[in-house]
N, C-alpha and C positions, 0 to 999 in steps of 0.2 A: 524840424520835426519837433512841435511844441508838448512837453510834459511836465503839465499844472500841479503845482505844490501852492500854488497861491490863486487866490481871487482878489483883483484889485477892482475896488468903485470909484468911477468917474462922475463927472455932469458935463454936459456940453454946457459953453456957456455961452448960449442962444435960449429963445423961448419958443422955438418951432424944432420941424426937424424930424429927421428919420434915419435908418440906414444907407439908404437913395444918399440923401441929403447928405450924412457927414465923406459917405463915398464921394463924392463930389469935392470936397472940401479937403479932405485929407490928397485925391489926388495934387493939388495944387499945394501941398505942400513935399512931395514926392514920394508917397506912401506906394507900395506896390506891393500884391502877393499873387500868386496864379491859383488859380482855384482849382478842384481836384477832375470838373472835364476841362482843363487846360485854357478855359477862358482868366480876364486876370482882374484887378480889384482894389480896389483904394485904400477901403475903411480898416482903421485900426483896432478896434473894439470888435471883439465876436460876440457882445450881444447888446443892442439899446432896446430902452424899456422906453415907450411914448408919456405925451403927457394931455394930448389930446391936441394939440395944432401940430398935424401932419403924420402923425400917428395915435391912436387911440390911448382914453387913459389908462396906464400899465400893459399894452400891448407888449409884444416881444418880438424883437425880429433879429433873424443871426446876420452880423457882419461875415466876420473870418471864420472859416470853420473852424473847431474846437483844436483842431490837429496841427492848425498852420500858425506859429510862430505870429503875436502879433505886433502891433505899434503902438504902445502905449503906457508904456512905462521902462524906462530906460532900466537896463540891471535885472529887469522881470520878464521880459516881453518874451523869452523862451520857454518858462515853466511857470506860466500865469495865465489865468481867462481874465477878459476884459472887458466890466459889464459898463456901459455907459446910462446914466440916465437925463432924460433931454429936460433942459427949465431948470428953474429952480426960484423958489420952494416946489418941490415934490409934490403929489398930491397923494392922498389915499391909497390909491389903485397902484399908483406907477412904487411906493413901499413894500406894499403887497406881494408884487409882481418880482422885484428885485430882492425881498427875502424867498418866495418861493425857489425862482430860479438858481437862487445862492444855494441852498441848501439840494436842489436836484444836484449842481452840481458839485458841491462837499461830497456828498454821497459817493457820485460816479467817480471822483478821482481822490477819493479819502483823504481830505481839504479839512483840518479843525480848525475850528473858530479863531483862534490866532492868529492862521494864515488867509484872512479875509483884510486887505487892506484897504483903507482910501488913499487912493493918488497921493496926496499927502503925506502920507506916512512910508513913502517909497523916494521921497526926493525932496532933501530941506530948500530947495527952493520953489518948490509949489506949498500954497500956504492955505488954503481953501478947498481944493478942490477933495471929494464931490460935494462938501456943504452940507455935509452929515457928523453926528455923534457917532463916530465907527463904534465905540465902546456900546453903546448902546443898540446897533446894529447887529453887532457880533451878540450881543445877546438874544436877540430877535431870532438869529439864523442858529442858533443852539439848539 
């Protein structure tokens, strides 16, 4: 059972895609989870925010259910919600959607801005992900 205390922001290192595409990629990496209806999935993120190629600008798709442990940030998976923005650089609608989604999740799980992290802030070997100034992102969601 996932018990979110953090929100981890990621980006897809591609300029296209959606939750279905990422589910295929994560299947190839051996990720797997069981949905509430008994079906299986593979996507490691809880949400995907589109860039207009495969998913409309700023459209949000659910990946894993929020109460399901993610596969996106080792050491944080059982206590976080993973949000992946498609492509980089991000468009205005993606940022607005990511901010609104993050605010909603912060309120729902009582997560303070300091616990909204970029993937690079969770691991020393990750340098760029999500390609955002997280200080500014945290200010935007505050």
